[in-house]
All heavy atoms as a GROMACS GRO file, in nm:
protein
  537
    1MET      N    1   1.562  -7.715   3.149
    1MET     CA    2   1.618  -7.848   3.160
    1MET      C    3   1.764  -7.842   3.120
    1MET      O    4   1.796  -7.791   3.013
    1MET     CB    5   1.541  -7.943   3.069
    1MET     CG    6   1.608  -8.079   3.059
    1MET     SD    7   1.532  -8.189   2.936
    1MET     CE    8   1.372  -8.211   3.007
    2PRO      N    9   1.856  -7.890   3.202
    2PRO     CA   10   1.997  -7.889   3.168
    2PRO      C   11   2.025  -7.976   3.045
    2PRO      O   12   1.957  -8.074   3.021
    2PRO     CB   13   2.067  -7.947   3.291
    2PRO     CG   14   1.967  -7.940   3.400
    2PRO     CD   15   1.832  -7.941   3.335
    3ALA      N   16   2.123  -7.934   2.968
    3ALA     CA   17   2.160  -8.012   2.850
    3ALA      C   18   2.215  -8.147   2.891
    3ALA      O   19   2.286  -8.159   2.990
    3ALA     CB   20   2.264  -7.934   2.770
    4GLN      N   21   2.181  -8.248   2.814
    4GLN     CA   22   2.235  -8.381   2.835
    4GLN      C   23   2.358  -8.393   2.747
    4GLN      O   24   2.354  -8.360   2.630
    4GLN     CB   25   2.132  -8.488   2.799
    4GLN     CG   26   2.008  -8.481   2.886
    4GLN     CD   27   2.040  -8.509   3.031
    4GLN    OE1   28   2.111  -8.602   3.063
    4GLN    NE2   29   1.988  -8.426   3.120
    5VAL      N   30   2.467  -8.442   2.804
    5VAL     CA   31   2.593  -8.448   2.732
    5VAL      C   32   2.645  -8.590   2.729
    5VAL      O   33   2.658  -8.653   2.833
    5VAL     CB   34   2.698  -8.356   2.798
    5VAL    CG1   35   2.829  -8.362   2.723
    5VAL    CG2   36   2.647  -8.214   2.808
    6ALA      N   37   2.672  -8.639   2.611
    6ALA     CA   38   2.737  -8.769   2.598
    6ALA      C   39   2.883  -8.750   2.634
    6ALA      O   40   2.935  -8.640   2.632
    6ALA     CB   41   2.723  -8.819   2.455
    7SER      N   42   2.949  -8.858   2.668
    7SER     CA   43   3.089  -8.846   2.705
    7SER      C   44   3.167  -8.786   2.590
    7SER      O   45   3.157  -8.831   2.476
    7SER     CB   46   3.147  -8.982   2.744
    7SER     OG   47   3.143  -9.069   2.634
    8ALA      N   48   3.239  -8.683   2.618
    8ALA     CA   49   3.318  -8.613   2.517
    8ALA      C   50   3.464  -8.652   2.531
    8ALA      O   51   3.508  -8.698   2.636
    8ALA     CB   52   3.301  -8.463   2.532
    9HIS      N   53   3.537  -8.632   2.428
    9HIS     CA   54   3.679  -8.662   2.428
    9HIS      C   55   3.758  -8.539   2.470
    9HIS      O   56   3.713  -8.427   2.452
    9HIS     CB   57   3.724  -8.708   2.290
    9HIS     CG   58   3.646  -8.826   2.241
    9HIS    ND1   59   3.668  -8.952   2.288
    9HIS    CD2   60   3.545  -8.836   2.152
    9HIS    CE1   61   3.585  -9.035   2.229
    9HIS    NE2   62   3.509  -8.967   2.146
   10SER      N   63   3.876  -8.560   2.520
   10SER     CA   64   3.958  -8.448   2.566
   10SER      C   65   3.997  -8.356   2.452
   10SER      O   66   4.031  -8.241   2.474
   10SER     CB   67   4.083  -8.499   2.638
   10SER     OG   68   4.162  -8.575   2.548
   11ASP      N   69   3.990  -8.404   2.327
   11ASP     CA   70   4.025  -8.320   2.214
   11ASP      C   71   3.902  -8.258   2.147
   11ASP      O   72   3.908  -8.210   2.035
   11ASP     CB   73   4.106  -8.400   2.112
   11ASP     CG   74   4.030  -8.518   2.056
   11ASP    OD1   75   3.927  -8.557   2.113
   11ASP    OD2   76   4.074  -8.572   1.953
   12ALA      N   77   3.789  -8.258   2.216
   12ALA     CA   78   3.665  -8.204   2.161
   12ALA      C   79   3.679  -8.054   2.138
   12ALA      O   80   3.747  -7.983   2.212
   12ALA     CB   81   3.549  -8.231   2.256
   13PHE      N   82   3.611  -8.005   2.035
   13PHE     CA   83   3.614  -7.863   2.001
   13PHE      C   84   3.552  -7.778   2.112
   13PHE      O   85   3.604  -7.674   2.147
   13PHE     CB   86   3.539  -7.841   1.869
   13PHE     CG   87   3.532  -7.697   1.828
   13PHE    CD1   88   3.645  -7.633   1.779
   13PHE    CD2   89   3.414  -7.626   1.836
   13PHE    CE1   90   3.639  -7.501   1.740
   13PHE    CE2   91   3.408  -7.494   1.797
   13PHE     CZ   92   3.521  -7.431   1.749
   14VAL      N   93   3.441  -7.826   2.168
   14VAL     CA   94   3.374  -7.754   2.276
   14VAL      C   95   3.402  -7.828   2.407
   14VAL      O   96   3.374  -7.946   2.419
   14VAL     CB   97   3.222  -7.748   2.251
   14VAL    CG1   98   3.153  -7.674   2.365
   14VAL    CG2   99   3.192  -7.682   2.118
   15PRO      N  100   3.458  -7.758   2.505
   15PRO     CA  101   3.489  -7.823   2.634
   15PRO      C  102   3.365  -7.880   2.702
   15PRO      O  103   3.255  -7.825   2.691
   15PRO     CB  104   3.548  -7.708   2.717
   15PRO     CG  105   3.591  -7.605   2.619
   15PRO     CD  106   3.497  -7.617   2.503
   16ASP      N  107   3.383  -7.992   2.771
   16ASP     CA  108   3.273  -8.058   2.841
   16ASP      C  109   3.198  -7.962   2.933
   16ASP      O  110   3.075  -7.967   2.941
   16ASP     CB  111   3.325  -8.175   2.925
   16ASP     CG  112   3.370  -8.292   2.840
   16ASP    OD1  113   3.339  -8.294   2.718
   16ASP    OD2  114   3.436  -8.382   2.894
   17GLU      N  115   3.270  -7.876   3.004
   17GLU     CA  116   3.203  -7.786   3.099
   17GLU      C  117   3.112  -7.686   3.029
   17GLU      O  118   3.011  -7.645   3.083
   17GLU     CB  119   3.303  -7.716   3.190
   17GLU     CG  120   3.413  -7.638   3.122
   17GLU     CD  121   3.536  -7.721   3.087
   17GLU    OE1  122   3.540  -7.844   3.111
   17GLU    OE2  123   3.630  -7.664   3.032
   18VAL      N  124   3.145  -7.648   2.907
   18VAL     CA  125   3.057  -7.560   2.830
   18VAL      C  126   2.933  -7.638   2.786
   18VAL      O  127   2.821  -7.590   2.800
   18VAL     CB  128   3.131  -7.500   2.709
   18VAL    CG1  129   3.035  -7.422   2.619
   18VAL    CG2  130   3.244  -7.409   2.755
   19LEU      N  131   2.952  -7.757   2.734
   19LEU     CA  132   2.838  -7.839   2.692
   19LEU      C  133   2.744  -7.871   2.808
   19LEU      O  134   2.622  -7.867   2.792
   19LEU     CB  135   2.886  -7.969   2.629
   19LEU     CG  136   2.951  -7.957   2.492
   19LEU    CD1  137   3.005  -8.091   2.447
   19LEU    CD2  138   2.852  -7.901   2.391
   20ALA      N  139   2.801  -7.900   2.923
   20ALA     CA  140   2.720  -7.936   3.039
   20ALA      C  141   2.630  -7.821   3.084
   20ALA      O  142   2.523  -7.844   3.140
   20ALA     CB  143   2.810  -7.980   3.154
   21ARG      N  144   2.672  -7.699   3.056
   21ARG     CA  145   2.595  -7.581   3.099
   21ARG      C  146   2.529  -7.508   2.982
   21ARG      O  147   2.485  -7.395   2.995
   21ARG     CB  148   2.687  -7.484   3.172
   21ARG     CG  149   2.742  -7.538   3.302
   21ARG     CD  150   2.808  -7.431   3.388
   21ARG     NE  151   2.721  -7.318   3.409
   21ARG     CZ  152   2.742  -7.195   3.357
   21ARG    NH1  153   2.846  -7.170   3.283
   21ARG    NH2  154   2.658  -7.097   3.381
   22ALA      N  155   2.522  -7.572   2.866
   22ALA     CA  156   2.473  -7.504   2.745
   22ALA      C  157   2.337  -7.439   2.764
   22ALA      O  158   2.314  -7.330   2.714
   22ALA     CB  159   2.470  -7.603   2.629
   23GLY      N  160   2.248  -7.503   2.837
   23GLY     CA  161   2.116  -7.447   2.859
   23GLY      C  162   2.110  -7.337   2.962
   23GLY      O  163   2.009  -7.269   2.975
   24GLU      N  164   2.219  -7.316   3.034
   24GLU     CA  165   2.222  -7.218   3.142
   24GLU      C  166   2.321  -7.104   3.118
   24GLU      O  167   2.328  -7.012   3.198
   24GLU     CB  168   2.261  -7.288   3.272
   24GLU     CG  169   2.170  -7.402   3.310
   24GLU     CD  170   2.229  -7.489   3.420
   24GLU    OE1  171   2.339  -7.460   3.469
   24GLU    OE2  172   2.163  -7.586   3.456
   25ILE      N  173   2.396  -7.112   3.011
   25ILE     CA  174   2.502  -7.014   2.986
   25ILE      C  175   2.443  -6.873   2.974
   25ILE      O  176   2.336  -6.855   2.917
   25ILE     CB  177   2.583  -7.054   2.862
   25ILE    CG1  178   2.714  -6.978   2.857
   25ILE    CG2  179   2.503  -7.036   2.736
   25ILE    CD1  180   2.813  -7.034   2.757
   26THR      N  181   2.511  -6.777   3.030
   26THR     CA  182   2.465  -6.638   3.025
   26THR      C  183   2.516  -6.571   2.898
   26THR      O  184   2.606  -6.620   2.832
   26THR     CB  185   2.516  -6.558   3.146
   26THR    OG1  186   2.658  -6.546   3.136
   26THR    CG2  187   2.477  -6.622   3.277
   27ARG      N  188   2.459  -6.457   2.868
   27ARG     CA  189   2.503  -6.376   2.753
   27ARG      C  190   2.651  -6.344   2.766
   27ARG      O  191   2.728  -6.357   2.672
   27ARG     CB  192   2.419  -6.249   2.748
   27ARG     CG  193   2.484  -6.131   2.679
   27ARG     CD  194   2.524  -6.169   2.543
   27ARG     NE  195   2.401  -6.183   2.470
   27ARG     CZ  196   2.387  -6.137   2.349
   27ARG    NH1  197   2.487  -6.079   2.292
   27ARG    NH2  198   2.276  -6.153   2.284
   28THR      N  199   2.695  -6.301   2.883
   28THR     CA  200   2.835  -6.266   2.904
   28THR      C  201   2.926  -6.385   2.880
   28THR      O  202   3.029  -6.374   2.813
   28THR     CB  203   2.856  -6.212   3.048
   28THR    OG1  204   2.772  -6.096   3.064
   28THR    CG2  205   3.000  -6.174   3.074
   29GLU      N  206   2.888  -6.501   2.932
   29GLU     CA  207   2.968  -6.622   2.910
   29GLU      C  208   2.971  -6.660   2.762
   29GLU      O  209   3.075  -6.698   2.709
   29GLU     CB  210   2.912  -6.738   2.993
   29GLU     CG  211   2.932  -6.719   3.141
   29GLU     CD  212   2.854  -6.819   3.224
   29GLU    OE1  213   2.740  -6.855   3.186
   29GLU    OE2  214   2.908  -6.862   3.327
   30ALA      N  215   2.858  -6.650   2.695
   30ALA     CA  216   2.851  -6.684   2.553
   30ALA      C  217   2.941  -6.593   2.471
   30ALA      O  218   3.008  -6.638   2.378
   30ALA     CB  219   2.707  -6.677   2.503
   31ASP      N  220   2.944  -6.466   2.506
   31ASP     CA  221   3.027  -6.370   2.433
   31ASP      C  222   3.176  -6.394   2.454
   31ASP      O  223   3.258  -6.347   2.375
   31ASP     CB  224   2.990  -6.227   2.470
   31ASP     CG  225   2.862  -6.181   2.401
   31ASP    OD1  226   2.821  -6.245   2.302
   31ASP    OD2  227   2.804  -6.082   2.448
   32GLN      N  228   3.213  -6.467   2.557
   32GLN     CA  229   3.354  -6.497   2.582
   32GLN      C  230   3.402  -6.620   2.506
   32GLN      O  231   3.521  -6.647   2.499
   32GLN     CB  232   3.378  -6.517   2.732
   32GLN     CG  233   3.358  -6.389   2.810
   32GLN     CD  234   3.365  -6.410   2.960
   32GLN    OE1  235   3.383  -6.521   3.008
   32GLN    NE2  236   3.347  -6.303   3.035
   33LEU      N  237   3.309  -6.695   2.445
   33LEU     CA  238   3.348  -6.813   2.368
   33LEU      C  239   3.420  -6.771   2.241
   33LEU      O  240   3.390  -6.668   2.181
   33LEU     CB  241   3.224  -6.896   2.332
   33LEU     CG  242   3.147  -6.954   2.450
   33LEU    CD1  243   3.016  -7.017   2.401
   33LEU    CD2  244   3.232  -7.056   2.524
   34ALA      N  245   3.515  -6.852   2.199
   34ALA     CA  246   3.595  -6.822   2.081
   34ALA      C  247   3.530  -6.874   1.953
   34ALA      O  248   3.591  -6.871   1.847
   34ALA     CB  249   3.734  -6.883   2.097
   35PHE      N  250   3.406  -6.918   1.962
   35PHE     CA  251   3.335  -6.972   1.847
   35PHE      C  252   3.190  -6.926   1.853
   35PHE      O  253   3.141  -6.883   1.957
   35PHE     CB  254   3.342  -7.126   1.845
   35PHE     CG  255   3.298  -7.190   1.973
   35PHE    CD1  256   3.164  -7.217   1.998
   35PHE    CD2  257   3.391  -7.220   2.070
   35PHE    CE1  258   3.123  -7.274   2.117
   35PHE    CE2  259   3.352  -7.280   2.190
   35PHE     CZ  260   3.218  -7.306   2.213
   36GLY      N  261   3.123  -6.932   1.740
   36GLY     CA  262   2.984  -6.891   1.733
   36GLY      C  263   2.895  -6.985   1.811
   36GLY      O  264   2.911  -7.107   1.805
   37ALA      N  265   2.800  -6.928   1.883
   37ALA     CA  266   2.705  -7.008   1.961
   37ALA      C  267   2.567  -6.944   1.952
   37ALA      O  268   2.554  -6.822   1.966
   37ALA     CB  269   2.749  -7.018   2.106
   38ILE      N  270   2.468  -7.028   1.927
   38ILE     CA  271   2.329  -6.983   1.922
   38ILE      C  272   2.249  -7.077   2.010
   38ILE      O  273   2.258  -7.198   1.996
   38ILE     CB  274   2.274  -6.990   1.777
   38ILE    CG1  275   2.359  -6.906   1.682
   38ILE    CG2  276   2.128  -6.943   1.774
   38ILE    CD1  277   2.326  -6.928   1.536
   39ARG      N  278   2.171  -7.020   2.102
   39ARG     CA  279   2.082  -7.103   2.184
   39ARG      C  280   1.939  -7.070   2.146
   39ARG      O  281   1.900  -6.954   2.141
   39ARG     CB  282   2.102  -7.076   2.333
   39ARG     CG  283   2.013  -7.169   2.417
   39ARG     CD  284   2.039  -7.157   2.564
   39ARG     NE  285   1.983  -7.032   2.614
   39ARG     CZ  286   2.024  -6.971   2.724
   39ARG    NH1  287   2.123  -7.020   2.795
   39ARG    NH2  288   1.968  -6.859   2.763
   40VAL      N  289   1.862  -7.175   2.116
   40VAL     CA  290   1.721  -7.158   2.082
   40VAL      C  291   1.636  -7.231   2.184
   40VAL      O  292   1.681  -7.328   2.245
   40VAL     CB  293   1.690  -7.208   1.939
   40VAL    CG1  294   1.768  -7.132   1.835
   40VAL    CG2  295   1.715  -7.356   1.925
   41ASP      N  296   1.514  -7.185   2.202
   41ASP     CA  297   1.424  -7.254   2.294
   41ASP      C  298   1.347  -7.362   2.219
   41ASP      O  299   1.371  -7.386   2.099
   41ASP     CB  300   1.331  -7.155   2.366
   41ASP     CG  301   1.233  -7.084   2.274
   41ASP    OD1  302   1.217  -7.126   2.157
   41ASP    OD2  303   1.172  -6.987   2.320
   42GLY      N  304   1.255  -7.427   2.287
   42GLY     CA  305   1.180  -7.537   2.228
   42GLY      C  306   1.095  -7.498   2.109
   42GLY      O  307   1.058  -7.582   2.027
   43ALA      N  308   1.063  -7.370   2.098
   43ALA     CA  309   0.984  -7.321   1.985
   43ALA      C  310   1.072  -7.271   1.871
   43ALA      O  311   1.021  -7.224   1.770
   43ALA     CB  312   0.891  -7.210   2.032
   44GLY      N  313   1.204  -7.277   1.890
   44GLY     CA  314   1.296  -7.232   1.786
   44GLY      C  315   1.333  -7.085   1.794
   44GLY      O  316   1.399  -7.033   1.705
   45VAL      N  317   1.291  -7.018   1.901
   45VAL     CA  318   1.321  -6.876   1.917
   45VAL      C  319   1.462  -6.859   1.970
   45VAL      O  320   1.501  -6.923   2.068
   45VAL     CB  321   1.219  -6.807   2.010
   45VAL    CG1  322   1.255  -6.660   2.033
   45VAL    CG2  323   1.078  -6.819   1.952
   46ILE      N  324   1.539  -6.773   1.906
   46ILE     CA  325   1.678  -6.750   1.945
   46ILE      C  326   1.682  -6.677   2.079
   46ILE      O  327   1.628  -6.568   2.093
   46ILE     CB  328   1.753  -6.669   1.838
   46ILE    CG1  329   1.754  -6.747   1.706
   46ILE    CG2  330   1.895  -6.636   1.884
   46ILE    CD1  331   1.805  -6.667   1.587
   47GLN      N  332   1.744  -6.740   2.177
   47GLN     CA  333   1.759  -6.683   2.311
   47GLN      C  334   1.892  -6.613   2.327
   47GLN      O  335   1.899  -6.508   2.389
   47GLN     CB  336   1.745  -6.793   2.416
   47GLN     CG  337   1.614  -6.867   2.411
   47GLN     CD  338   1.496  -6.776   2.440
   47GLN    OE1  339   1.494  -6.708   2.541
   47GLN    NE2  340   1.400  -6.775   2.351
   48ILE      N  341   1.999  -6.674   2.276
   48ILE     CA  342   2.133  -6.614   2.282
   48ILE      C  343   2.199  -6.632   2.146
   48ILE      O  344   2.198  -6.740   2.088
   48ILE     CB  345   2.220  -6.678   2.392
   48ILE    CG1  346   2.165  -6.642   2.530
   48ILE    CG2  347   2.366  -6.634   2.379
   48ILE    CD1  348   2.246  -6.697   2.646
   49TYR      N  349   2.256  -6.525   2.098
   49TYR     CA  350   2.331  -6.520   1.972
   49TYR      C  351   2.459  -6.447   2.007
   49TYR      O  352   2.459  -6.326   2.027
   49TYR     CB  353   2.246  -6.442   1.870
   49TYR     CG  354   2.290  -6.449   1.728
   49TYR    CD1  355   2.242  -6.549   1.644
   49TYR    CD2  356   2.375  -6.354   1.674
   49TYR    CE1  357   2.277  -6.554   1.511
   49TYR    CE2  358   2.411  -6.359   1.540
   49TYR     CZ  359   2.362  -6.459   1.460
   49TYR     OH  360   2.396  -6.464   1.327
   50ASN      N  361   2.569  -6.521   2.018
   50ASN     CA  362   2.688  -6.458   2.077
   50ASN      C  363   2.767  -6.372   1.979
   50ASN      O  364   2.741  -6.369   1.858
   50ASN     CB  365   2.777  -6.563   2.145
   50ASN     CG  366   2.862  -6.644   2.050
   50ASN    OD1  367   2.835  -6.655   1.932
   50ASN    ND2  368   2.967  -6.704   2.104
   51ARG      N  369   2.861  -6.299   2.032
   51ARG     CA  370   2.940  -6.201   1.957
   51ARG      C  371   3.018  -6.268   1.844
   51ARG      O  372   3.024  -6.216   1.733
   51ARG     CB  373   3.034  -6.126   2.054
   51ARG     CG  374   3.125  -6.025   1.991
   51ARG     CD  375   3.064  -5.911   1.914
   51ARG     NE  376   2.944  -5.852   1.969
   51ARG     CZ  377   2.855  -5.784   1.895
   51ARG    NH1  378   2.873  -5.767   1.766
   51ARG    NH2  379   2.750  -5.732   1.950
   52ALA      N  380   3.080  -6.384   1.868
   52ALA     CA  381   3.156  -6.451   1.763
   52ALA      C  382   3.065  -6.488   1.646
   52ALA      O  383   3.103  -6.473   1.530
   52ALA     CB  384   3.225  -6.576   1.819
   53GLN      N  385   2.945  -6.535   1.674
   53GLN     CA  386   2.850  -6.568   1.568
   53GLN      C  387   2.809  -6.443   1.493
   53GLN      O  388   2.795  -6.444   1.370
   53GLN     CB  389   2.728  -6.640   1.624
   53GLN     CG  390   2.627  -6.681   1.519
   53GLN     CD  391   2.682  -6.781   1.419
   53GLN    OE1  392   2.768  -6.862   1.452
   53GLN    NE2  393   2.634  -6.776   1.297
   54ALA      N  394   2.790  -6.334   1.565
   54ALA     CA  395   2.752  -6.208   1.502
   54ALA      C  396   2.860  -6.161   1.405
   54ALA      O  397   2.829  -6.117   1.293
   54ALA     CB  398   2.727  -6.101   1.609
   55GLU      N  399   2.985  -6.172   1.446
   55GLU     CA  400   3.094  -6.130   1.359
   55GLU      C  401   3.105  -6.221   1.237
   55GLU      O  402   3.129  -6.174   1.126
   55GLU     CB  403   3.225  -6.128   1.438
   55GLU     CG  404   3.227  -6.017   1.541
   55GLU     CD  405   3.348  -6.021   1.632
   55GLU    OE1  406   3.441  -6.102   1.608
   55GLU    OE2  407   3.349  -5.943   1.729
   56PHE      N  408   3.085  -6.350   1.256
   56PHE     CA  409   3.092  -6.446   1.146
   56PHE      C  410   2.979  -6.422   1.045
   56PHE      O  411   3.002  -6.420   0.925
   56PHE     CB  412   3.084  -6.589   1.201
   56PHE     CG  413   3.078  -6.694   1.094
   56PHE    CD1  414   3.191  -6.725   1.021
   56PHE    CD2  415   2.960  -6.760   1.068
   56PHE    CE1  416   3.185  -6.822   0.922
   56PHE    CE2  417   2.954  -6.858   0.970
   56PHE     CZ  418   3.067  -6.888   0.896
   57ALA      N  419   2.857  -6.404   1.095
   57ALA     CA  420   2.740  -6.394   1.008
   57ALA      C  421   2.707  -6.252   0.964
   57ALA      O  422   2.629  -6.232   0.871
   57ALA     CB  423   2.619  -6.454   1.078
   58GLY      N  424   2.763  -6.153   1.034
   58GLY     CA  425   2.731  -6.015   1.001
   58GLY      C  426   2.591  -5.974   1.047
   58GLY      O  427   2.530  -5.885   0.989
   59ILE      N  428   2.542  -6.042   1.150
   59ILE     CA  429   2.409  -6.012   1.206
   59ILE      C  430   2.427  -5.981   1.354
   59ILE      O  431   2.480  -6.063   1.428
   59ILE     CB  432   2.313  -6.131   1.189
   59ILE    CG1  433   2.296  -6.165   1.041
   59ILE    CG2  434   2.179  -6.103   1.256
   59ILE    CD1  435   2.223  -6.294   1.016
   60GLU      N  436   2.385  -5.864   1.396
   60GLU     CA  437   2.399  -5.826   1.536
   60GLU      C  438   2.309  -5.911   1.625
   60GLU      O  439   2.198  -5.947   1.584
   60GLU     CB  440   2.366  -5.678   1.555
   60GLU     CG  441   2.470  -5.586   1.497
   60GLU     CD  442   2.607  -5.606   1.562
   60GLU    OE1  443   2.615  -5.610   1.685
   60GLU    OE2  444   2.705  -5.619   1.487
   61PRO      N  445   2.355  -5.942   1.747
   61PRO     CA  446   2.272  -6.021   1.839
   61PRO      C  447   2.133  -5.962   1.860
   61PRO      O  448   2.035  -6.036   1.864
   61PRO     CB  449   2.353  -6.019   1.969
   61PRO     CG  450   2.494  -6.003   1.924
   61PRO     CD  451   2.486  -5.912   1.804
   62GLU      N  452   2.124  -5.831   1.869
   62GLU     CA  453   1.995  -5.766   1.892
   62GLU      C  454   1.898  -5.791   1.777
   62GLU      O  455   1.776  -5.794   1.796
   62GLU     CB  456   2.013  -5.615   1.911
   62GLU     CG  457   2.094  -5.578   2.033
   62GLU     CD  458   2.246  -5.594   2.015
   62GLU    OE1  459   2.294  -5.607   1.900
   62GLU    OE2  460   2.316  -5.594   2.116
   63ALA      N  461   1.950  -5.810   1.656
   63ALA     CA  462   1.865  -5.838   1.540
   63ALA      C  463   1.823  -5.984   1.534
   63ALA      O  464   1.719  -6.017   1.477
   63ALA     CB  465   1.938  -5.799   1.412
   64ALA      N  466   1.904  -6.072   1.592
   64ALA     CA  467   1.876  -6.216   1.585
   64ALA      C  468   1.791  -6.265   1.702
   64ALA      O  469   1.700  -6.347   1.684
   64ALA     CB  470   2.006  -6.294   1.581
   65GLU      N  471   1.822  -6.218   1.821
   65GLU     CA  472   1.754  -6.268   1.941
   65GLU      C  473   1.606  -6.231   1.938
   65GLU      O  474   1.568  -6.121   1.899
   65GLU     CB  475   1.822  -6.214   2.066
   65GLU     CG  476   1.959  -6.273   2.084
   65GLU     CD  477   2.041  -6.216   2.196
   65GLU    OE1  478   2.003  -6.112   2.254
   65GLU    OE2  479   2.144  -6.276   2.227
   66GLY      N  480   1.524  -6.328   1.975
   66GLY     CA  481   1.380  -6.307   1.975
   66GLY      C  482   1.314  -6.350   1.845
   66GLY      O  483   1.192  -6.359   1.837
   67ARG      N  484   1.393  -6.379   1.743
   67ARG     CA  485   1.341  -6.426   1.615
   67ARG      C  486   1.344  -6.578   1.611
   67ARG      O  487   1.422  -6.639   1.681
   67ARG     CB  488   1.423  -6.368   1.501
   67ARG     CG  489   1.420  -6.216   1.500
   67ARG     CD  490   1.490  -6.166   1.380
   67ARG     NE  491   1.407  -6.197   1.264
   67ARG     CZ  492   1.370  -6.109   1.173
   67ARG    NH1  493   1.410  -5.984   1.184
   67ARG    NH2  494   1.296  -6.144   1.071
   68ASN      N  495   1.263  -6.636   1.526
   68ASN     CA  496   1.263  -6.780   1.512
   68ASN      C  497   1.380  -6.822   1.424
   68ASN      O  498   1.397  -6.771   1.313
   68ASN     CB  499   1.132  -6.830   1.453
   68ASN     CG  500   1.121  -6.980   1.458
   68ASN    OD1  501   1.190  -7.051   1.386
   68ASN    ND2  502   1.036  -7.029   1.547
   69PHE      N  503   1.462  -6.911   1.473
   69PHE     CA  504   1.581  -6.958   1.402
   69PHE      C  505   1.546  -7.024   1.270
   69PHE      O  506   1.619  -7.013   1.172
   69PHE     CB  507   1.657  -7.057   1.491
   69PHE     CG  508   1.783  -7.109   1.430
   69PHE    CD1  509   1.899  -7.034   1.433
   69PHE    CD2  510   1.786  -7.233   1.370
   69PHE    CE1  511   2.016  -7.081   1.376
   69PHE    CE2  512   1.904  -7.283   1.314
   69PHE     CZ  513   2.019  -7.206   1.316
   70PHE      N  514   1.433  -7.092   1.264
   70PHE     CA  515   1.398  -7.171   1.148
   70PHE      C  516   1.315  -7.097   1.044
   70PHE      O  517   1.307  -7.140   0.929
   70PHE     CB  518   1.324  -7.299   1.192
   70PHE     CG  519   1.408  -7.381   1.286
   70PHE    CD1  520   1.385  -7.380   1.422
   70PHE    CD2  521   1.513  -7.456   1.238
   70PHE    CE1  522   1.462  -7.455   1.508
   70PHE    CE2  523   1.593  -7.531   1.323
   70PHE     CZ  524   1.568  -7.531   1.459
   71THR      N  525   1.254  -6.986   1.082
   71THR     CA  526   1.167  -6.916   0.988
   71THR      C  527   1.210  -6.772   0.961
   71THR      O  528   1.153  -6.707   0.875
   71THR     CB  529   1.021  -6.915   1.036
   71THR    OG1  530   1.013  -6.848   1.161
   71THR    CG2  531   0.966  -7.055   1.047
   72SER      N  532   1.306  -6.720   1.033
   72SER     CA  533   1.347  -6.580   1.013
   72SER      C  534   1.466  -6.571   0.921
   72SER      O  535   1.551  -6.652   0.917
   72SER     CB  536   1.384  -6.516   1.146
   72SER     OG  537   1.272  -6.508   1.227
   0.00000   0.00000   0.00000
């Protein structure tokens, strides 16, 4: 299901086009973002953990992806 986006302001931290595609963004696209991004599914399982988030948290994407965001 595509992400639902409320009207954003032109000075928003995350561009509207990124928010509009949040549920469809690829690993490559996520890694190009200048900020940390984590996508979880309905069960809380981490689907994408981007490079910026990995550098910030010190956790490699391979160690985070597939784990439950809320219990791991």
